[in-house]
Legacy VTK file of the C-alpha trace (Angstrom):
# vtk DataFile Version 3.0
C-alpha trace
ASCII
DATASET POLYDATA
POINTS 394 float
28.060 38.017 -36.669
31.045 40.247 -37.446
31.751 40.660 -41.074
33.064 44.347 -41.400
36.889 44.245 -42.251
37.331 47.174 -39.956
36.249 45.156 -36.955
38.110 42.055 -37.874
41.019 41.034 -35.530
43.931 39.279 -36.934
45.488 36.799 -34.336
47.511 34.527 -36.723
50.845 36.188 -36.701
52.695 32.902 -36.351
51.287 32.123 -39.903
52.115 35.367 -41.439
52.211 39.115 -40.470
50.566 42.109 -42.311
53.126 44.043 -44.403
54.574 46.951 -42.331
54.015 50.404 -43.884
57.836 51.093 -43.771
58.317 47.787 -45.868
55.876 48.825 -48.523
57.441 52.306 -48.831
60.882 50.725 -49.026
59.944 48.156 -51.660
58.075 50.589 -53.860
61.301 52.883 -53.929
63.625 49.704 -54.540
61.388 48.550 -57.434
61.654 52.087 -58.964
65.424 52.288 -58.477
66.829 48.829 -58.417
64.598 46.611 -60.677
67.398 45.066 -62.764
69.319 41.835 -62.558
71.915 42.211 -59.886
74.349 39.905 -61.930
74.276 42.184 -64.898
77.300 44.348 -65.549
75.665 47.327 -67.057
74.504 50.336 -65.000
71.001 49.077 -64.370
72.245 45.799 -63.117
74.870 47.533 -60.857
72.234 49.539 -59.365
70.130 46.570 -58.463
73.387 44.800 -57.067
74.031 47.837 -54.966
70.366 47.723 -53.634
70.722 44.078 -52.816
74.161 44.533 -51.094
72.824 47.568 -48.983
69.947 45.326 -47.811
72.273 42.538 -47.014
74.467 44.978 -44.892
71.371 46.470 -43.081
70.236 42.912 -42.133
73.623 42.013 -40.911
73.847 45.223 -38.795
70.321 44.450 -37.335
71.532 40.925 -36.454
75.026 41.789 -35.222
76.370 39.728 -38.108
78.902 40.153 -40.906
77.574 40.872 -44.392
79.057 37.684 -45.539
77.041 35.650 -42.998
73.691 36.560 -44.622
72.663 34.176 -47.514
69.199 35.184 -49.220
66.863 32.400 -50.483
63.047 31.889 -50.799
62.162 31.379 -47.195
62.724 29.449 -44.001
61.724 26.078 -45.515
64.471 26.383 -48.135
66.950 27.668 -45.429
66.341 24.683 -43.301
66.831 22.300 -46.136
69.947 23.980 -47.241
71.397 24.173 -43.708
70.648 20.305 -43.022
71.023 18.832 -46.524
73.787 21.040 -47.799
75.886 20.310 -44.745
75.152 16.502 -44.794
76.106 16.330 -48.528
79.891 16.920 -47.683
80.342 14.190 -45.118
79.676 10.443 -44.547
76.291 9.597 -43.120
75.999 10.053 -39.256
73.149 10.987 -36.815
71.026 13.980 -37.128
69.353 15.133 -33.886
66.265 17.183 -33.980
63.556 18.022 -31.371
60.305 15.960 -31.253
58.436 19.205 -31.810
60.101 20.563 -34.923
58.480 22.445 -37.822
57.271 20.220 -40.807
60.065 21.700 -42.938
62.897 20.493 -40.641
61.163 17.170 -40.164
60.932 16.677 -43.961
64.525 17.444 -44.353
65.285 14.800 -41.868
63.288 12.232 -43.720
65.308 12.973 -46.785
68.413 12.379 -44.751
67.184 8.998 -43.740
67.097 8.178 -47.427
70.760 9.140 -47.724
71.725 6.603 -45.133
71.670 8.857 -42.023
69.918 8.049 -38.691
67.589 10.593 -37.204
66.890 10.799 -33.454
64.190 13.040 -32.027
64.965 14.802 -28.752
62.292 13.927 -26.314
60.280 16.802 -24.782
58.326 17.265 -21.536
54.694 18.136 -21.131
55.436 21.890 -22.073
57.260 20.934 -25.299
60.650 21.731 -24.044
63.465 19.254 -24.639
64.514 17.099 -21.714
68.162 18.084 -21.051
68.955 14.985 -19.188
69.421 13.451 -22.710
71.984 15.977 -23.754
75.122 13.907 -23.236
73.799 10.859 -24.801
72.321 12.595 -27.906
75.678 14.563 -28.588
77.751 11.350 -28.496
79.089 10.014 -31.780
77.676 9.305 -34.380
75.935 12.612 -33.971
77.099 14.968 -36.718
74.412 17.713 -36.818
71.871 19.093 -34.375
68.888 21.189 -35.240
66.338 22.774 -32.729
63.451 24.968 -33.294
64.105 28.043 -30.945
60.447 29.074 -30.640
57.802 26.420 -31.329
55.169 27.897 -33.556
52.244 25.709 -32.370
52.631 25.813 -28.657
55.017 28.796 -28.287
57.619 27.161 -26.026
61.225 28.402 -26.281
64.086 25.776 -26.362
67.294 26.417 -24.427
69.391 26.829 -27.510
72.210 28.541 -25.838
72.940 25.665 -23.488
72.583 23.201 -26.397
74.606 25.436 -28.645
77.486 25.776 -26.084
77.437 21.878 -25.632
77.589 21.366 -29.442
80.377 23.857 -29.921
82.501 22.097 -27.221
82.113 18.876 -29.305
82.471 20.572 -32.676
79.037 19.491 -33.674
77.347 21.935 -36.171
74.361 23.580 -34.670
71.284 24.770 -36.531
68.161 26.559 -35.103
64.958 27.520 -36.791
64.560 31.038 -35.336
61.614 31.998 -37.705
59.079 32.931 -34.972
61.863 34.441 -32.581
63.120 36.912 -35.103
59.607 38.223 -35.795
59.660 39.620 -32.128
63.456 40.848 -32.018
66.711 40.634 -33.549
69.276 38.685 -31.283
73.003 39.381 -31.653
74.365 36.742 -33.876
77.872 37.267 -32.912
76.838 36.233 -29.290
74.858 33.080 -30.187
76.546 29.663 -29.940
74.835 28.648 -33.184
76.467 27.878 -36.557
73.367 28.123 -38.939
70.136 29.993 -38.283
66.951 30.089 -40.312
64.411 32.922 -40.659
61.783 34.171 -43.007
60.635 37.860 -43.836
56.870 37.422 -43.933
56.657 36.500 -40.235
58.228 39.725 -39.508
55.920 41.973 -41.482
58.078 41.789 -44.509
57.390 40.218 -47.946
56.655 36.747 -48.782
59.053 34.918 -51.028
62.379 35.730 -49.207
64.212 34.315 -46.265
67.832 33.956 -45.019
70.222 31.643 -43.721
72.740 32.927 -41.266
75.855 30.855 -41.218
79.467 31.014 -39.957
82.122 31.144 -42.626
83.826 27.884 -41.629
80.516 26.168 -42.039
79.739 27.911 -45.189
82.792 26.340 -46.595
81.485 22.802 -45.718
78.049 23.354 -47.547
77.123 22.213 -50.989
74.335 24.076 -52.594
70.927 22.248 -53.332
70.084 24.686 -56.250
72.838 25.051 -59.047
73.170 26.802 -62.368
74.552 29.908 -61.054
77.119 31.535 -58.826
74.546 33.709 -56.688
74.953 33.907 -53.098
78.632 32.897 -53.116
77.787 29.667 -55.079
75.429 28.432 -52.462
72.150 29.381 -54.069
71.596 29.676 -57.648
68.896 31.988 -59.071
68.435 35.625 -59.664
68.162 37.471 -56.380
65.360 40.173 -55.646
66.809 43.426 -54.529
63.041 44.542 -53.873
62.298 41.640 -51.589
65.721 41.987 -49.875
65.078 45.706 -49.263
61.717 44.782 -47.739
63.093 42.223 -45.472
65.782 44.696 -44.369
63.165 47.316 -43.413
61.158 44.842 -41.414
64.157 43.852 -39.408
65.113 47.448 -38.863
61.615 48.108 -37.448
61.639 45.124 -35.225
64.779 46.273 -33.441
67.173 44.304 -31.207
66.478 41.820 -28.485
68.533 39.872 -25.930
68.909 36.235 -26.724
68.277 35.221 -23.147
65.182 37.342 -22.745
63.112 36.373 -25.937
60.074 35.772 -23.750
59.836 39.589 -23.122
60.912 40.905 -26.489
58.275 41.924 -29.359
58.153 45.663 -28.608
56.056 45.180 -25.576
53.603 42.758 -26.982
53.945 40.362 -24.106
51.843 42.642 -21.621
49.143 42.720 -24.345
49.442 38.731 -24.674
49.210 38.352 -20.960
46.088 40.569 -20.422
44.289 38.509 -23.088
45.556 35.129 -21.643
44.416 36.458 -18.143
40.755 37.050 -19.444
40.797 33.635 -21.210
41.820 31.801 -18.215
38.866 33.153 -16.294
36.505 31.636 -19.037
35.579 27.895 -18.730
36.850 25.891 -21.471
40.424 27.176 -22.033
43.560 25.314 -20.660
47.008 26.690 -21.378
49.407 24.438 -23.592
53.067 25.011 -23.815
55.413 26.569 -21.319
53.675 29.163 -19.089
56.833 31.358 -18.890
59.466 30.306 -21.444
57.321 31.039 -24.561
57.222 33.412 -27.426
55.930 36.880 -26.256
53.249 37.191 -28.881
51.885 33.677 -28.441
48.838 32.006 -26.767
48.087 28.443 -27.171
45.348 26.654 -25.356
43.231 23.312 -25.420
39.576 24.038 -25.591
36.734 22.000 -24.047
32.969 22.321 -24.343
30.368 22.815 -21.576
30.640 19.071 -20.681
34.345 19.287 -20.142
35.007 17.194 -23.477
37.432 18.389 -26.118
36.323 20.728 -28.662
37.428 20.616 -32.310
40.053 23.355 -32.828
39.248 23.476 -36.581
35.720 24.036 -35.978
36.328 26.641 -33.382
38.596 28.467 -35.876
35.606 28.694 -38.281
33.295 29.917 -35.532
35.924 32.597 -34.453
36.152 33.685 -38.203
32.325 34.350 -38.031
32.788 36.515 -34.912
35.496 38.468 -36.702
38.791 36.845 -35.494
41.482 35.118 -37.286
43.144 32.308 -35.517
44.815 28.929 -36.067
44.305 25.327 -34.710
48.065 24.890 -35.224
50.978 25.412 -37.510
49.747 27.031 -40.727
51.957 24.563 -42.635
50.040 21.564 -41.162
46.562 22.946 -40.094
45.027 21.985 -43.363
45.120 18.431 -42.294
42.208 17.102 -40.004
44.457 14.939 -37.900
46.042 14.625 -34.470
48.750 17.296 -33.774
52.186 15.616 -33.780
53.307 18.443 -31.501
50.717 17.637 -28.786
51.461 13.911 -29.316
55.083 14.589 -28.575
54.301 16.381 -25.497
52.214 13.454 -24.199
48.831 15.116 -24.474
46.002 12.623 -24.200
44.818 11.531 -27.665
41.272 12.822 -27.120
42.737 16.375 -26.916
45.167 16.356 -29.711
42.565 18.059 -32.013
41.511 20.647 -29.505
44.268 23.086 -29.839
43.749 26.783 -30.620
46.599 29.293 -31.340
46.250 33.163 -30.950
49.289 35.011 -32.169
49.414 38.787 -31.760
51.605 41.508 -33.296
52.316 45.110 -33.712
49.046 45.740 -35.421
46.884 44.781 -32.267
45.792 47.686 -30.131
45.962 46.912 -26.441
42.474 48.584 -25.915
40.826 45.851 -28.066
41.750 43.054 -25.706
38.437 42.941 -23.829
36.522 42.933 -27.227
38.681 40.042 -28.469
38.005 38.175 -25.362
34.150 38.766 -25.628
34.244 37.465 -29.080
36.137 34.445 -28.230
33.501 33.582 -25.498
30.671 34.073 -28.097
32.268 31.694 -30.356
32.559 29.129 -27.569
28.890 29.741 -26.627
27.914 29.179 -30.103
29.785 25.918 -30.291
28.385 24.731 -27.036
24.903 25.162 -28.555
25.679 22.293 -30.969
26.758 19.756 -28.221
LINES 1 395
394 0 1 2 3 4 5 6 7 8 9 10 11 12 13 14 15 16 17 18 19 20 21 22 23 24 25 26 27 28 29 30 31 32 33 34 35 36 37 38 39 40 41 42 43 44 45 46 47 48 49 50 51 52 53 54 55 56 57 58 59 60 61 62 63 64 65 66 67 68 69 70 71 72 73 74 75 76 77 78 79 80 81 82 83 84 85 86 87 88 89 90 91 92 93 94 95 96 97 98 99 100 101 102 103 104 105 106 107 108 109 110 111 112 113 114 115 116 117 118 119 120 121 122 123 124 125 126 127 128 129 130 131 132 133 134 135 136 137 138 139 140 141 142 143 144 145 146 147 148 149 150 151 152 153 154 155 156 157 158 159 160 161 162 163 164 165 166 167 168 169 170 171 172 173 174 175 176 177 178 179 180 181 182 183 184 185 186 187 188 189 190 191 192 193 194 195 196 197 198 199 200 201 202 203 204 205 206 207 208 209 210 211 212 213 214 215 216 217 218 219 220 221 222 223 224 225 226 227 228 229 230 231 232 233 234 235 236 237 238 239 240 241 242 243 244 245 246 247 248 249 250 251 252 253 254 255 256 257 258 259 260 261 262 263 264 265 266 267 268 269 270 271 272 273 274 275 276 277 278 279 280 281 282 283 284 285 286 287 288 289 290 291 292 293 294 295 296 297 298 299 300 301 302 303 304 305 306 307 308 309 310 311 312 313 314 315 316 317 318 319 320 321 322 323 324 325 326 327 328 329 330 331 332 333 334 335 336 337 338 339 340 341 342 343 344 345 346 347 348 349 350 351 352 353 354 355 356 357 358 359 360 361 362 363 364 365 366 367 368 369 370 371 372 373 374 375 376 377 378 379 380 381 382 383 384 385 386 387 388 389 390 391 392 393
């Protein structure tokens, strides 16, 4: 059993990433020099506002956006709610289209729209978790008024064809939102080249601080959104509450470190993490009991998702395996961190048509910049040991 922190391998980057050293350094400096309230008119407040706006400009530059396109908030969950609910509040009820494999935050916002008189239709996915494009024309017909798709699915890693859908939405003047939280953790696409109107992201998946995220939005869309939080005119009146220059500076430093990526080459972004992922996946596939889930090619570059079976070929509990891996010195997940606390069938695997017997057998390994490529064989060995220990109980 491994217990030393030095030999513990963190493979749960889709849940959160460790703070980058550059982020810590930047935040310490920002706390010392820009700790005031950015809305205050005195010198300390002005220094804080200058720090906040420098961070906003840095993030805009990293993403090929205008400074006015960047709206700060508490994280991707709030961003998704503001994008969908804030836009819906300014128009009569219609239809919201989301994929069948959305993050719980988007699904929760959709449920709230149902209470407002909207209809919600889930775009069917195939066995890889990718939307079925033959439904595009039907789903974009009236009464559809908003479309929201997760770009990179956090549980199974599959990438959605957001550029094709975005172009189709734009030709029909339908606002298009994407949850890009996992994608931006691996590379910063150029916002000016994306056929997307609203984009959600979070800092802590990128090696930045918890408690801050952003919503990128086109200015014509910003004019159509009503705030969910009121009581102040911060963030151009779209998000009341005192901003944190310290967190904003940390997020800016994380995006600067991540660097740019091509929107049509997400699967090979991530500063070279894809070959490390592939090396580990190759070793796993040579081991009895692991079966890949999600798309084999069009997937997040740092992401491995498998269905796990025991020595009899029967599904193994993903949650139990996560606990066994922890004893072997590996942090992993059995699904999205926002829903893995529930001992129930994965709704993502259900939407993909996975047999009910296997919907609790998922295992997710998500790598990052902190993984040394030379550690891949040891990680594979520990995974096999955890499986062997589990097999002794069946």
